[in-house]
N, C-alpha and C positions, 0 to 999 in steps of 0.2 A: 466703094464698089457696092452696087445693089445686088442683093441675093447671096452675098458671101457672109457666112456666119463665122465670127471669130471666137476662138476658145482660148482661154488663158492657159499658159503652160502649167501653172500650178494645178489646174483642174485635171489636165491630162495625167500629170505625174501621180495625183492622188489615186487614179484608177489603175495604175500599173502594178504588176506583181513585183516582188523583190528582184526576180531575175530580169524582168523587162527594164526595170529602173537601172540596174547595174549595166545592162547592155546599152541603154540610152546614154548613161554617163560616159561610158567608154567611147562610144561613137562621137559624142560631142567633144571629148578631150582630143581624140585623134584628128577630127576635122577642123577644130577651131583653136583650142588652147595650145596644143603642141606646136602647130605651125607658127603661132604668134610668139611663143617662147623661143623657138629656134631662130626666128627672125630677129628677135631682140638680142640673143646671144651673138649672132653673126654681126649685127650692127655694133655691138660693144667691142668685138674683136677688131673690126675695121677701124673704129675710132681709136682704140688702143694702139694699133699699128701706126696710124697717122700721127698720134702724139709722140710715139717713140721716134719716128722719122724726123719730126720737127725738133725734138730734143737733140738728136744727133746733129742736125744741121746747125742748130744754135750753138752747140759746143765747138763746132769747127769754125 
């Protein structure tokens, strides 16, 4: 894109105060990391349930 200047995240973080950085980290965690982790946990629970159901069927 012409006319759009990109700035590296590292450069932005260098200029943040300690409070701004902590807020930034918390926001990133809440928006990106936490949903991914929760999705992974849900997927594991679903797979565990499927395996248990398959084991019960196999025993019968």
